[in-house]
N, CA, C and O atoms as a GROMACS GRO file, in nm:
protein
  388
    1MET      N    1  -1.615  -0.577  -0.324
    1MET     CA    2  -1.514  -0.509  -0.266
    1MET      C    3  -1.401  -0.598  -0.246
    1MET      O    4  -1.424  -0.710  -0.201
    2ILE      N    5  -1.272  -0.558  -0.278
    2ILE     CA    6  -1.141  -0.632  -0.269
    2ILE      C    7  -1.066  -0.565  -0.158
    2ILE      O    8  -1.073  -0.443  -0.138
    3LEU      N    9  -0.995  -0.645  -0.087
    3LEU     CA   10  -0.904  -0.610   0.014
    3LEU      C   11  -0.757  -0.636  -0.032
    3LEU      O   12  -0.719  -0.752  -0.041
    4GLU      N   13  -0.674  -0.535  -0.061
    4GLU     CA   14  -0.540  -0.558  -0.086
    4GLU      C   15  -0.464  -0.557   0.041
    4GLU      O   16  -0.483  -0.468   0.123
    5ALA      N   17  -0.369  -0.664   0.064
    5ALA     CA   18  -0.286  -0.662   0.194
    5ALA      C   19  -0.140  -0.678   0.150
    5ALA      O   20  -0.101  -0.756   0.063
    6ALA      N   21  -0.066  -0.596   0.222
    6ALA     CA   22   0.078  -0.613   0.201
    6ALA      C   23   0.152  -0.581   0.330
    6ALA      O   24   0.130  -0.480   0.396
    7PHE      N   25   0.248  -0.681   0.364
    7PHE     CA   26   0.342  -0.658   0.471
    7PHE      C   27   0.453  -0.586   0.407
    7PHE      O   28   0.505  -0.626   0.303
    8LEU      N   29   0.497  -0.455   0.482
    8LEU     CA   30   0.599  -0.387   0.425
    8LEU      C   31   0.708  -0.378   0.538
    8LEU      O   32   0.691  -0.332   0.651
    9ASN      N   33   0.833  -0.434   0.481
    9ASN     CA   34   0.942  -0.434   0.575
    9ASN      C   35   1.026  -0.325   0.528
    9ASN      O   36   1.075  -0.326   0.415
   10ILE      N   37   1.046  -0.226   0.617
   10ILE     CA   38   1.116  -0.092   0.594
   10ILE      C   39   1.266  -0.121   0.633
   10ILE      O   40   1.293  -0.189   0.732
   11LYS      N   41   1.354  -0.070   0.557
   11LYS     CA   42   1.486  -0.074   0.600
   11LYS      C   43   1.515   0.002   0.728
   11LYS      O   44   1.455   0.104   0.761
   12PRO      N   45   1.619  -0.061   0.801
   12PRO     CA   46   1.644   0.002   0.938
   12PRO      C   47   1.673   0.144   0.939
   12PRO      O   48   1.739   0.204   0.854
   13ALA      N   49   1.616   0.196   1.047
   13ALA     CA   50   1.637   0.344   1.069
   13ALA      C   51   1.560   0.440   0.971
   13ALA      O   52   1.579   0.561   0.978
   14LEU      N   53   1.480   0.391   0.887
   14LEU     CA   54   1.406   0.463   0.775
   14LEU      C   55   1.251   0.478   0.812
   14LEU      O   56   1.174   0.528   0.729
   15GLU      N   57   1.211   0.439   0.921
   15GLU     CA   58   1.068   0.432   0.956
   15GLU      C   59   1.005   0.572   0.950
   15GLU      O   60   0.897   0.591   0.893
   16GLY      N   61   1.069   0.660   1.003
   16GLY     CA   62   1.009   0.800   1.012
   16GLY      C   63   1.015   0.860   0.875
   16GLY      O   64   0.918   0.927   0.841
   17ASP      N   65   1.113   0.846   0.793
   17ASP     CA   66   1.115   0.888   0.653
   17ASP      C   67   0.991   0.815   0.574
   17ASP      O   68   0.910   0.877   0.506
   18PHE      N   69   0.990   0.685   0.593
   18PHE     CA   70   0.884   0.608   0.521
   18PHE      C   71   0.735   0.663   0.548
   18PHE      O   72   0.655   0.685   0.457
   19GLU      N   73   0.707   0.684   0.690
   19GLU     CA   74   0.583   0.740   0.732
   19GLU      C   75   0.559   0.877   0.671
   19GLU      O   76   0.446   0.911   0.637
   20SER      N   77   0.668   0.957   0.657
   20SER     CA   78   0.642   1.085   0.596
   20SER      C   79   0.612   1.083   0.441
   20SER      O   80   0.531   1.157   0.385
   21ALA      N   81   0.687   0.993   0.385
   21ALA     CA   82   0.657   0.972   0.241
   21ALA      C   83   0.520   0.906   0.210
   21ALA      O   84   0.449   0.935   0.114
   22PHE      N   85   0.496   0.818   0.302
   22PHE     CA   86   0.356   0.753   0.293
   22PHE      C   87   0.243   0.848   0.301
   22PHE      O   88   0.145   0.828   0.230
   23LYS      N   89   0.248   0.955   0.386
   23LYS     CA   90   0.151   1.055   0.398
   23LYS      C   91   0.137   1.119   0.255
   23LYS      O   92   0.027   1.124   0.201
   24LYS      N   93   0.241   1.164   0.198
   24LYS     CA   94   0.242   1.222   0.063
   24LYS      C   95   0.172   1.119  -0.037
   24LYS      O   96   0.082   1.154  -0.113
   25ALA      N   97   0.219   0.991  -0.030
   25ALA     CA   98   0.160   0.889  -0.132
   25ALA      C   99   0.021   0.863  -0.113
   25ALA      O  100  -0.050   0.820  -0.204
   26SER      N  101  -0.024   0.888   0.009
   26SER     CA  102  -0.168   0.863   0.035
   26SER      C  103  -0.270   0.937  -0.048
   26SER      O  104  -0.380   0.892  -0.081
   27SER      N  105  -0.219   1.062  -0.079
   27SER     CA  106  -0.311   1.150  -0.165
   27SER      C  107  -0.318   1.103  -0.308
   27SER      O  108  -0.408   1.135  -0.385
   28ILE      N  109  -0.212   1.020  -0.341
   28ILE     CA  110  -0.212   0.952  -0.477
   28ILE      C  111  -0.308   0.846  -0.479
   28ILE      O  112  -0.399   0.852  -0.562
   29ILE      N  113  -0.299   0.752  -0.400
   29ILE     CA  114  -0.390   0.626  -0.409
   29ILE      C  115  -0.524   0.671  -0.374
   29ILE      O  116  -0.617   0.613  -0.431
   30SER      N  117  -0.553   0.764  -0.290
   30SER     CA  118  -0.688   0.797  -0.263
   30SER      C  119  -0.761   0.882  -0.374
   30SER      O  120  -0.881   0.906  -0.365
   31SER      N  121  -0.693   0.921  -0.469
   31SER     CA  122  -0.760   0.984  -0.590
   31SER      C  123  -0.777   0.895  -0.696
   31SER      O  124  -0.826   0.942  -0.798
   32MET      N  125  -0.745   0.771  -0.695
   32MET     CA  126  -0.766   0.672  -0.797
   32MET      C  127  -0.910   0.618  -0.810
   32MET      O  128  -0.981   0.593  -0.712
   33ASN      N  129  -0.950   0.600  -0.944
   33ASN     CA  130  -1.079   0.539  -0.958
   33ASN      C  131  -1.081   0.398  -0.892
   33ASN      O  132  -0.985   0.322  -0.898
   34GLY      N  133  -1.192   0.370  -0.831
   34GLY     CA  134  -1.215   0.235  -0.784
   34GLY      C  135  -1.149   0.227  -0.641
   34GLY      O  136  -1.152   0.120  -0.581
   35TYR      N  137  -1.093   0.330  -0.589
   35TYR     CA  138  -1.041   0.325  -0.464
   35TYR      C  139  -1.144   0.353  -0.364
   35TYR      O  140  -1.228   0.440  -0.385
   36SER      N  141  -1.141   0.277  -0.248
   36SER     CA  142  -1.237   0.295  -0.138
   36SER      C  143  -1.187   0.349  -0.006
   36SER      O  144  -1.246   0.443   0.047
   37SER      N  145  -1.074   0.290   0.053
   37SER     CA  146  -1.007   0.347   0.159
   37SER      C  147  -0.875   0.274   0.182
   37SER      O  148  -0.846   0.173   0.118
   38HIS      N  149  -0.799   0.328   0.272
   38HIS     CA  150  -0.671   0.250   0.293
   38HIS      C  151  -0.619   0.282   0.441
   38HIS      O  152  -0.641   0.392   0.491
   39GLU      N  153  -0.550   0.182   0.507
   39GLU     CA  154  -0.504   0.196   0.644
   39GLU      C  155  -0.356   0.131   0.640
   39GLU      O  156  -0.327   0.029   0.578
   40LEU      N  157  -0.275   0.205   0.713
   40LEU     CA  158  -0.134   0.155   0.729
   40LEU      C  159  -0.119   0.139   0.885
   40LEU      O  160  -0.146   0.229   0.964
   41HIS      N  161  -0.075   0.020   0.916
   41HIS     CA  162  -0.050  -0.021   1.056
   41HIS      C  163   0.086  -0.061   1.082
   41HIS      O  164   0.145  -0.134   1.002
   42LYS      N  165   0.148  -0.013   1.200
   42LYS     CA  166   0.276  -0.048   1.244
   42LYS      C  167   0.285  -0.150   1.336
   42LYS      O  168   0.226  -0.138   1.444
   43CYS      N  169   0.357  -0.258   1.308
   43CYS     CA  170   0.372  -0.375   1.404
   43CYS      C  171   0.435  -0.349   1.521
   43CYS      O  172   0.541  -0.285   1.523
   44MET      N  173   0.375  -0.396   1.632
   44MET     CA  174   0.419  -0.363   1.772
   44MET      C  175   0.535  -0.453   1.804
   44MET      O  176   0.625  -0.407   1.875
   45GLU      N  177   0.541  -0.575   1.760
   45GLU     CA  178   0.652  -0.667   1.793
   45GLU      C  179   0.774  -0.660   1.698
   45GLU      O  180   0.884  -0.688   1.746
   46VAL      N  181   0.765  -0.630   1.584
   46VAL     CA  182   0.879  -0.628   1.484
   46VAL      C  183   0.895  -0.483   1.443
   46VAL      O  184   0.806  -0.419   1.386
   47LYS      N  185   1.012  -0.435   1.474
   47LYS     CA  186   1.057  -0.296   1.431
   47LYS      C  187   1.072  -0.296   1.272
   47LYS      O  188   1.135  -0.383   1.211
   48GLY      N  189   1.010  -0.194   1.217
   48GLY     CA  190   1.015  -0.166   1.078
   48GLY      C  191   0.911  -0.237   0.994
   48GLY      O  192   0.908  -0.217   0.872
   49LYS      N  193   0.820  -0.322   1.056
   49LYS     CA  194   0.729  -0.397   0.982
   49LYS      C  195   0.579  -0.315   0.982
   49LYS      O  196   0.531  -0.271   1.086
   50TYR      N  197   0.523  -0.302   0.869
   50TYR     CA  198   0.400  -0.236   0.865
   50TYR      C  199   0.308  -0.325   0.775
   50TYR      O  200   0.350  -0.398   0.685
   51LEU      N  201   0.184  -0.310   0.809
   51LEU     CA  202   0.066  -0.371   0.724
   51LEU      C  203  -0.004  -0.269   0.661
   51LEU      O  204  -0.052  -0.177   0.726
   52LEU      N  205  -0.014  -0.278   0.524
   52LEU     CA  206  -0.097  -0.184   0.440
   52LEU      C  207  -0.213  -0.264   0.388
   52LEU      O  208  -0.204  -0.372   0.330
   53LEU      N  209  -0.323  -0.199   0.418
   53LEU     CA  210  -0.457  -0.260   0.371
   53LEU      C  211  -0.534  -0.148   0.287
   53LEU      O  212  -0.559  -0.037   0.333
   54VAL      N  213  -0.566  -0.191   0.162
   54VAL     CA  214  -0.642  -0.100   0.077
   54VAL      C  215  -0.762  -0.166   0.024
   54VAL      O  216  -0.755  -0.280  -0.022
   55ARG      N  217  -0.878  -0.096   0.028
   55ARG     CA  218  -0.994  -0.150  -0.033
   55ARG      C  219  -1.029  -0.086  -0.149
   55ARG      O  220  -1.037   0.037  -0.156
   56TRP      N  221  -1.054  -0.172  -0.255
   56TRP     CA  222  -1.082  -0.136  -0.400
   56TRP      C  223  -1.225  -0.194  -0.432
   56TRP      O  224  -1.272  -0.292  -0.375
   57GLU      N  225  -1.284  -0.124  -0.526
   57GLU     CA  226  -1.402  -0.173  -0.579
   57GLU      C  227  -1.400  -0.309  -0.664
   57GLU      O  228  -1.494  -0.388  -0.671
   58SER      N  229  -1.284  -0.321  -0.723
   58SER     CA  230  -1.251  -0.444  -0.802
   58SER      C  231  -1.107  -0.460  -0.801
   58SER      O  232  -1.025  -0.372  -0.776
   59LEU      N  233  -1.083  -0.588  -0.831
   59LEU     CA  234  -0.932  -0.630  -0.851
   59LEU      C  235  -0.865  -0.552  -0.959
   59LEU      O  236  -0.750  -0.509  -0.947
   60GLU      N  237  -0.948  -0.531  -1.078
   60GLU     CA  238  -0.889  -0.454  -1.180
   60GLU      C  239  -0.875  -0.308  -1.149
   60GLU      O  240  -0.793  -0.244  -1.215
   61ALA      N  241  -0.936  -0.255  -1.069
   61ALA     CA  242  -0.924  -0.108  -1.015
   61ALA      C  243  -0.764  -0.098  -0.959
   61ALA      O  244  -0.689  -0.004  -0.987
   62HIS      N  245  -0.730  -0.200  -0.883
   62HIS     CA  246  -0.596  -0.206  -0.842
   62HIS      C  247  -0.490  -0.244  -0.933
   62HIS      O  248  -0.392  -0.171  -0.953
   63THR      N  249  -0.510  -0.376  -0.999
   63THR     CA  250  -0.407  -0.427  -1.081
   63THR      C  251  -0.387  -0.356  -1.214
   63THR      O  252  -0.276  -0.354  -1.268
   64ILE      N  253  -0.494  -0.299  -1.267
   64ILE     CA  254  -0.485  -0.239  -1.403
   64ILE      C  255  -0.496  -0.083  -1.383
   64ILE      O  256  -0.406  -0.010  -1.424
   65GLY      N  257  -0.606  -0.033  -1.322
   65GLY     CA  258  -0.622   0.105  -1.305
   65GLY      C  259  -0.526   0.179  -1.228
   65GLY      O  260  -0.496   0.292  -1.268
   66PHE      N  261  -0.468   0.131  -1.113
   66PHE     CA  262  -0.370   0.194  -1.038
   66PHE      C  263  -0.232   0.172  -1.096
   66PHE      O  264  -0.158   0.264  -1.131
   67ARG      N  265  -0.203   0.037  -1.104
   67ARG     CA  266  -0.072   0.000  -1.136
   67ARG      C  267  -0.024   0.031  -1.278
   67ARG      O  268   0.095   0.025  -1.306
   68ASP      N  269  -0.110   0.062  -1.361
   68ASP     CA  270  -0.074   0.092  -1.497
   68ASP      C  271  -0.090   0.239  -1.532
   68ASP      O  272  -0.088   0.277  -1.649
   69SER      N  273  -0.104   0.323  -1.426
   69SER     CA  274  -0.137   0.469  -1.426
   69SER      C  275  -0.008   0.540  -1.411
   69SER      O  276   0.089   0.483  -1.362
   70PRO      N  277  -0.005   0.666  -1.452
   70PRO     CA  278   0.107   0.761  -1.433
   70PRO      C  279   0.125   0.784  -1.290
   70PRO      O  280   0.239   0.810  -1.249
   71GLU      N  281   0.018   0.778  -1.202
   71GLU     CA  282   0.018   0.804  -1.063
   71GLU      C  283   0.097   0.710  -0.996
   71GLU      O  284   0.167   0.743  -0.901
   72TYR      N  285   0.090   0.580  -1.044
   72TYR     CA  286   0.167   0.465  -0.979
   72TYR      C  287   0.325   0.497  -0.983
   72TYR      O  288   0.402   0.469  -0.891
   73GLN      N  289   0.359   0.555  -1.094
   73GLN     CA  290   0.505   0.585  -1.110
   73GLN      C  291   0.552   0.680  -1.005
   73GLN      O  292   0.667   0.668  -0.962
   74GLU      N  293   0.472   0.776  -0.959
   74GLU     CA  294   0.493   0.872  -0.849
   74GLU      C  295   0.493   0.791  -0.714
   74GLU      O  296   0.577   0.814  -0.626
   75TRP      N  297   0.402   0.703  -0.702
   75TRP     CA  298   0.384   0.619  -0.579
   75TRP      C  299   0.512   0.532  -0.563
   75TRP      O  300   0.565   0.521  -0.452
   76LYS      N  301   0.562   0.471  -0.671
   76LYS     CA  302   0.692   0.396  -0.669
   76LYS      C  303   0.803   0.480  -0.631
   76LYS      O  304   0.885   0.442  -0.548
   77ARG      N  305   0.810   0.602  -0.692
   77ARG     CA  306   0.930   0.687  -0.655
   77ARG      C  307   0.942   0.732  -0.505
   77ARG      O  308   1.048   0.744  -0.444
   78LEU      N  309   0.819   0.753  -0.457
   78LEU     CA  310   0.816   0.790  -0.306
   78LEU      C  311   0.838   0.679  -0.226
   78LEU      O  312   0.900   0.702  -0.123
   79LEU      N  313   0.797   0.550  -0.251
   79LEU     CA  314   0.796   0.450  -0.151
   79LEU      C  315   0.879   0.340  -0.178
   79LEU      O  316   0.933   0.284  -0.082
   80HIS      N  317   0.900   0.297  -0.299
   80HIS     CA  318   0.969   0.165  -0.316
   80HIS      C  319   1.095   0.141  -0.273
   80HIS      O  320   1.130   0.025  -0.250
   81HIS      N  321   1.183   0.251  -0.256
   81HIS     CA  322   1.317   0.235  -0.213
   81HIS      C  323   1.327   0.202  -0.062
   81HIS      O  324   1.432   0.169  -0.009
   82PHE      N  325   1.205   0.215   0.004
   82PHE     CA  326   1.222   0.183   0.146
   82PHE      C  327   1.210   0.041   0.185
   82PHE      O  328   1.240   0.006   0.299
   83TYR      N  329   1.163  -0.052   0.086
   83TYR     CA  330   1.121  -0.186   0.126
   83TYR      C  331   1.239  -0.276   0.117
   83TYR      O  332   1.315  -0.260   0.022
   84GLU      N  333   1.262  -0.366   0.203
   84GLU     CA  334   1.359  -0.474   0.210
   84GLU      C  335   1.321  -0.589   0.277
   84GLU      O  336   1.331  -0.588   0.399
   85PRO      N  337   1.273  -0.702   0.214
   85PRO     CA  338   1.266  -0.716   0.072
   85PRO      C  339   1.139  -0.658   0.016
   85PRO      O  340   1.050  -0.617   0.090
   86PHE      N  341   1.131  -0.656  -0.120
   86PHE     CA  342   1.003  -0.599  -0.172
   86PHE      C  343   0.887  -0.671  -0.134
   86PHE      O  344   0.893  -0.794  -0.133
   87PRO      N  345   0.781  -0.613  -0.103
   87PRO     CA  346   0.666  -0.689  -0.042
   87PRO      C  347   0.571  -0.765  -0.147
   87PRO      O  348   0.551  -0.723  -0.261
   88THR      N  349   0.517  -0.880  -0.096
   88THR     CA  350   0.427  -0.958  -0.169
   88THR      C  351   0.290  -0.882  -0.150
   88THR      O  352   0.260  -0.843  -0.037
   89VAL      N  353   0.211  -0.862  -0.249
   89VAL     CA  354   0.075  -0.806  -0.238
   89VAL      C  355  -0.018  -0.906  -0.276
   89VAL      O  356  -0.007  -0.966  -0.383
   90GLU      N  357  -0.123  -0.932  -0.181
   90GLU     CA  358  -0.230  -1.021  -0.200
   90GLU      C  359  -0.362  -0.959  -0.200
   90GLU      O  360  -0.380  -0.853  -0.139
   91HIS      N  361  -0.458  -1.017  -0.266
   91HIS     CA  362  -0.597  -0.963  -0.269
   91HIS      C  363  -0.694  -1.062  -0.211
   91HIS      O  364  -0.678  -1.183  -0.231
   92PHE      N  365  -0.797  -1.013  -0.136
   92PHE     CA  366  -0.886  -1.094  -0.058
   92PHE      C  367  -1.027  -1.041  -0.094
   92PHE      O  368  -1.049  -0.924  -0.125
   93GLU      N  369  -1.124  -1.143  -0.087
   93GLU     CA  370  -1.267  -1.097  -0.093
   93GLU      C  371  -1.332  -1.170   0.024
   93GLU      O  372  -1.299  -1.280   0.067
   94GLU      N  373  -1.435  -1.088   0.069
   94GLU     CA  374  -1.503  -1.122   0.200
   94GLU      C  375  -1.576  -1.253   0.182
   94GLU      O  376  -1.624  -1.286   0.074
   95VAL      N  377  -1.583  -1.326   0.291
   95VAL     CA  378  -1.651  -1.453   0.283
   95VAL      C  379  -1.781  -1.421   0.361
   95VAL      O  380  -1.777  -1.391   0.480
   96LYS      N  381  -1.892  -1.428   0.292
   96LYS     CA  382  -2.019  -1.406   0.354
   96LYS      C  383  -2.057  -1.538   0.443
   96LYS      O  384  -2.070  -1.651   0.397
   97ILE      N  385  -2.072  -1.504   0.574
   97ILE     CA  386  -2.113  -1.622   0.655
   97ILE      C  387  -2.242  -1.582   0.731
   97ILE      O  388  -2.297  -1.663   0.806
   0.00000   0.00000   0.00000
């Protein structure tokens, strides 16, 4: 299992529009092969800052399966214009302790 994490900084006064668009985009990502789950969290201290967490079965399910798909183009159309600056996406694997 891979955890994708991205801090999303949304342009001022567009938080409501972003959240509405994200609801639509959620159906896109949740339909992808290798997708497991996702969560969107709104920062309590910084207005317009969100944390997106997505669980994938493998790194390739995200980086190739999703990002190289036609569905990703719709995801981009719905969401990418809200970001300022564009987010850095990182991937994590669980440490078994």
